[in-house]
C-alpha positions in Angstrom: 72.3 79.9 66.2 75.7 78.7 64.8 77.0 75.8 66.6 80.7 74.2 66.8 82.1 71.3 68.8 85.5 70.7 69.7 86.7 68.0 72.3 89.9 69.2 74.0 90.6 66.4 76.5 88.9 63.3 78.0 87.9 65.4 81.0 86.2 68.5 79.4 84.2 69.0 76.2 84.2 72.3 74.7 80.9 73.5 73.0 80.9 76.9 71.4 77.6 78.5 70.3 76.7 82.0 69.0 73.3 83.3 69.6 71.3 85.4 67.0 72.3 88.7 68.9 76.0 87.9 68.4 76.5 86.8 72.1 79.0 83.9 72.2 78.6 81.1 74.6 81.3 78.5 75.6 80.2 75.5 77.6 83.3 73.8 79.3 81.5 70.5 80.0 82.9 68.3 82.7 81.9 66.3 85.7 81.9 69.4 88.3 78.7 69.5 90.4 79.4 73.2 91.2 78.9 75.4 88.2 80.7 78.8 87.3 79.1 81.2 84.8 81.4 84.0 83.6 80.5 87.0 81.5 83.5 88.7 79.9 83.2 91.9 78.1 86.1 92.9 75.6 86.8 96.1 77.1 89.7 97.3 79.5 91.9 100.3 80.3 93.3 100.0 76.9 90.1 101.2 75.4 90.1 104.2 77.5 91.3 107.9 76.9 93.6 109.9 79.2 90.5 111.8 80.4 88.3 108.8 81.3 91.2 106.3 82.3 89.7 104.1 85.1 86.2 104.0 83.8 86.2 100.3 82.9 87.2 99.3 86.4 84.9 102.0 88.2 82.0 100.3 85.9 83.0 96.9 87.1 82.4 98.0 90.8 79.1 99.8 89.9 77.4 96.9 88.1 77.4 94.8 91.4 75.2 97.7 93.1 72.0 96.4 91.6 69.3 97.4 89.2 65.9 98.9 89.5 64.5 95.2 89.8 67.4 93.7 91.9 68.9 95.6 94.8 72.6 95.3 96.0 71.3 93.9 99.3 69.2 91.5 97.4 72.0 90.1 95.3 74.3 89.6 98.4 71.8 88.0 100.6 70.5 85.4 97.9 73.8 84.5 96.8 75.2 84.0 100.3 72.0 81.9 100.9 72.6 79.9 97.9 76.2 79.3 99.0 77.4 81.0 95.7 80.5 83.1 95.3 80.8 85.9 92.9 83.3 88.7 92.0 84.5 90.5 89.1 87.8 91.9 87.7 89.2 94.4 85.1 92.5 94.1 83.1 94.0 96.0 80.2 91.8 94.3 77.7 88.8 92.7 79.4 86.3 92.9 82.3 84.8 89.9 83.7 81.7 89.1 86.1 81.2 85.6 87.5 79.1 83.5 90.0 79.9 80.1 91.1 77.2 78.1 92.7 75.8 74.5 93.3 74.3 73.2 90.0 70.7 73.6 90.9 71.2 77.3 91.2 72.7 77.8 87.7 69.6 79.3 86.1 69.2 81.9 88.9 72.9 82.7 88.6 72.4 83.4 84.9 69.3 85.5 85.6 71.2 87.7 88.1 74.0 88.2 85.7 71.7 88.9 83.0 70.0 91.5 85.0 73.1 93.5 86.3 74.7 93.4 82.7 71.7 94.5 81.0 69.9 96.6 83.4 72.4 98.4 85.7 71.4 101.3 87.9 73.7 104.1 88.0 72.6 105.8 91.2 74.6 109.1 91.6 74.8 108.6 95.4 76.1 105.0 95.1 78.6 106.5 92.5 79.9 109.0 95.1 80.0 106.3 97.7 82.0 104.0 95.4 84.6 106.8 94.7 85.8 106.4 98.4 86.0 102.6 98.1 88.1 102.7 94.8 90.3 105.6 96.2 91.1 103.4 99.1 91.9 100.5 96.6 94.0 103.0 94.7 96.0 104.2 97.9 96.3 100.4 98.8 98.0 99.8 95.3 100.2 102.7 95.6 101.4 101.5 99.1 102.4 98.2 97.7 105.7 98.5 96.4 105.7 95.5 94.1 102.2 96.7 92.6 103.5 100.1 92.2 106.8 99.4 90.5 104.9 96.8 88.1 102.5 99.6 87.2 105.2 102.1 86.6 107.2 99.7 84.6 104.3 99.2 82.1 103.7 102.9 82.0 107.3 103.8 81.1 108.0 100.8 78.8 104.9 101.4 76.7 105.1 105.2 76.9 102.2 106.9 75.2 100.8 103.6 74.0 97.3 102.7 75.2 98.5 99.7 77.4 100.5 102.2 79.5 97.3 103.5 81.2 96.8 102.0 84.7 94.0 99.8 85.1 92.4 101.4 88.2 93.0 104.9 86.6 94.4 108.2 88.2 93.4 109.7 91.6 92.0 112.8 89.7 89.9 110.5 87.4 88.3 108.4 90.1 87.3 111.6 92.1 85.8 113.1 88.9 84.1 110.1 87.6 80.5 110.9 86.6 77.4 109.1 85.8 77.5 110.5 82.2 81.2 108.9 81.7 79.8 105.5 83.1 76.9 105.5 80.9 78.9 106.3 77.9 81.4 103.6 78.4 78.6 101.3 79.4 76.6 102.0 76.1 79.8 101.8 73.9 81.0 98.4 75.1 78.4 96.4 77.0 76.6 94.8 74.2 76.2 91.1 73.3 78.5 91.0 70.2 81.3 92.3 72.3 80.9 89.5 75.0 81.6 86.0 75.7 79.8 83.8 78.3 81.7 80.8 79.6 79.9 78.1 81.7 81.9 75.5 83.5 80.1 72.3 84.9 78.0 69.3 84.4 75.0 70.7 82.5 72.9 69.9 79.7 71.9 72.5 77.3 72.8 75.6 79.5 72.6 77.8 76.4 68.8 77.8 76.6 69.1 79.9 79.9 71.5 82.3 78.3 69.2 82.7 75.2 66.2 83.3 77.7 67.7 86.0 79.8 70.3 87.7 77.6 68.1 89.4 75.4 69.7 92.8 74.5 70.6 93.8 71.0 73.9 94.1 69.1 75.4 97.2 67.9 78.6 98.4 66.4 81.6 98.7 69.0 84.3 101.3 68.9 87.3 99.8 67.0 90.6 99.7 69.0 93.5 100.5 66.7 96.1 97.9 67.6 99.3 99.7 67.3 102.7 98.2 68.0 104.7 100.4 70.3 108.0 102.0 70.1 110.2 101.1 73.1 112.6 103.6 74.5 115.6 102.9 76.7 115.2 104.6 80.0 116.3 104.5 83.6 114.0 106.1 86.2 114.6 106.3 90.0 111.4 106.8 92.0 111.1 107.7 95.7 108.9 105.4 97.6 107.2 105.8 101.0 107.5 103.5 104.1 109.7 101.0 102.3 113.0 99.4 103.7 114.3 97.5 100.6 115.0 99.0 97.1 112.8 97.6 94.5 114.0 97.0 90.9 112.2 96.0 87.8 113.6 95.6 84.3 111.2 95.5 81.3 112.5 94.3 77.8 110.6 94.3 74.6 108.7 91.1 73.8 106.2 89.8 71.1 102.6 89.6 70.6 100.5 86.5 71.4 100.4 85.3 67.8 103.9 85.9 67.0 106.1 83.0 66.0 108.4 83.5 68.7 106.0 83.7 71.5 106.5 80.3 72.8 110.3 80.9 72.7 109.8 83.7 75.2 107.8 81.4 77.2 110.7 78.9 77.2 113.1 81.6 78.2 110.8 82.8 81.0 110.8 79.1 82.5 114.6 79.0 82.3 115.1 82.2 84.1 112.9 81.2 86.8 113.6 77.5 87.2 116.7 76.5 84.9 119.7 74.5 85.9 122.6 76.5 84.4 120.7 79.6 83.9 118.5 80.7 86.9 118.0 84.2 88.3 117.4 83.0 92.0 120.5 80.8 92.1 122.8 83.5 90.8 121.4 86.5 92.5 120.0 85.0 95.9 121.8 81.7 96.5 125.3 82.7 95.0 125.6 86.3 95.9 122.9 86.7 98.7 121.7 90.1 97.0 118.0 89.3 97.3 115.2 87.3 99.0 113.3 86.7 95.7 113.6 87.5 92.0 111.5 86.5 89.1 110.8 86.7 85.5 107.3 87.2 83.9 106.5 86.9 80.2 103.4 88.8 79.1 101.8 88.7 75.7 99.2 91.0 74.4 97.3 91.2 70.9 99.8 93.7 69.5 103.0 93.5 71.7 104.4 91.9 74.6 107.3 92.3 77.3 109.5 90.4 79.7 109.8 91.8 83.1 112.4 90.8 85.8 111.5 92.1 89.4 113.6 91.9 92.5 114.6 93.9 95.7 117.9 94.4 97.3 120.0 96.9 99.4 120.5 100.3 98.0 124.2 99.8 97.7 123.8 96.8 95.7 121.3 98.1 93.0 124.0 98.3 90.2 125.6 95.0 91.1 122.2 93.2 91.1 121.2 94.9 87.7 124.7 93.6 86.4 124.0 90.1 87.3 120.5 90.0 85.9 121.9 91.2 82.6 124.6 88.5 82.9 122.0 85.9 83.4 120.3 87.0 80.2 123.7 86.9 78.4 124.0 83.4 79.2 120.9 82.6 77.0 123.2 83.3 73.9 124.9 79.9 74.6 122.2 77.8 76.1 122.6 74.2 75.9 120.2 71.6 74.5 119.7 70.1 78.0 118.6 73.3 79.5 116.2 74.2 76.8 114.6 70.4 77.0 113.6 71.2 80.6 111.7 74.3 79.6 110.1 72.6 76.8 109.1 69.7 78.9 107.5 72.1 81.5 105.6 74.1 79.0 104.0 70.9 77.5 103.0 69.9 81.0 101.6 73.3 81.7 99.6 73.1 78.3 98.3 69.5 79.3 97.4 70.7 82.7 95.6 73.8 81.5 93.2 71.5 79.7 92.3 69.5 82.7 91.9 72.2 85.5 88.7 73.9 84.9 89.6 77.6 86.0 92.7 77.5 84.1 90.9 76.0 80.9 88.3 78.7 81.3 90.8 81.5 81.3 92.4 80.1 78.2 89.0 79.7 76.5 88.1 83.2 77.3 91.2 84.7 75.8 91.0 82.4 72.6 87.5 83.6 71.8 87.9 87.1 72.7 91.0 87.8 70.9 91.0 85.0 68.0 93.6 82.9 69.6 92.1 79.4 68.7 94.6 78.5 66.1 97.6 79.6 68.2 96.3 77.5 71.0 95.6 74.3 68.9 99.3 74.7 67.5 101.0 75.2 70.9 102.2 71.7 71.3 103.9 71.5 67.9 105.3 75.0 68.3 106.7 74.3 71.8 108.3 70.9 70.4 109.8 72.8 67.6 111.9 75.3 69.5 115.6 74.9 69.1 118.7 76.2 71.0 119.3 78.6 67.9 116.0 80.2 68.5 116.8 80.9 72.1 120.2 82.3 71.2 118.5 84.5 68.5 115.9 85.8 70.9 118.6 86.7 73.5 120.8 88.5 71.0 117.9 90.4 69.4 115.8 91.5 72.6 118.1 91.5 75.5 121.2 93.3 74.2 119.4 96.4 73.3 116.5 98.7 74.6 115.0 98.0 78.0 113.6 100.1 80.7 114.7 100.0 84.4 112.7 101.2 87.3 114.5 101.8 90.7 112.1 102.3 93.8 114.2 103.7 96.7 113.6 104.8 100.3 111.8 108.2 100.7 114.8 109.7 102.1 117.0 109.4 99.0 117.1 111.8 96.2 115.3 110.8 93.1 116.2 111.5 89.6 114.6 110.9 86.1 
């Protein structure tokens, strides 16, 4: 067992351990009496092919359907009786399963997670039943204009790149998902050396229970070739159903999580949302009354990143709204030190808070461990403090004057064009 220790704040101590089978354990030790335990698998839609896109998400659903030793009904009833909550989620790059419970039930929570992770029962009847549930989730997403346009933006911005695939998959793939596909994906990625278990709470030596119940053996995992995408400028108008407003999403190339400019993008993101002189909401809602809401969102992956700006408006005001968004981005080329200092102050505060609020710290820790971001995280404060107005101006000129993707989602009765 390899042991490392690192104190992050006065409120939480992070203890990192690796078992002999390659399973990594991170204990975020604090004074919480309730305990959360999360199993995170380094696999998501980016690891899928066109043919099996959606399998990671489908697999996430199936694992809660029980094992030969522990039925789905037993899991639900027992966790309810123990006043525990449980869930799972899938993203582009990871799939996570968690149980939160009173401290006295920690060992049983670990035992249940170990059982569903190591011994899932892929019952064919349950697979067919789950298809209906996932198809309903798929339709719900498609009916949500904000979700739909966000998914479409990623798909077009990262055209032909693994990140472009939707997490939930396609309707055709969901309908044709088979036991063999699920088993293959499970066998490839659900191994201890491709997982991290995080424990949050006031426990002593919780790793003994992980080692007791997670006994599966390591094996080589398919290697994901991290390729930086080539961005193409495009403007796409899509017809939407049952919508009143016209939705707009603009996507701009960004940088990867470990890029030297990553925190500059974070400062820009804050400024666009909450700045004094540069502010999307102030410029487009309060001054021009073109929208109810507008926001910027900076996202960073291992190999790339992007900045998205999303809003809605009247169909006659689409071009004016887009022009104003681009104008606000243009202002970044002349940003003042006072404006930047507000952003830096906010980022430093967020970094501090993320060390003190357990669920935020847990997510940070999972990302750091799965993708090797520890060095980046430890240098965050210094990198934020080092940002200059020249840095922001350089990024604005380099990234926001060139290639970007625009998605417009209009009412159904309007003509669409690509």
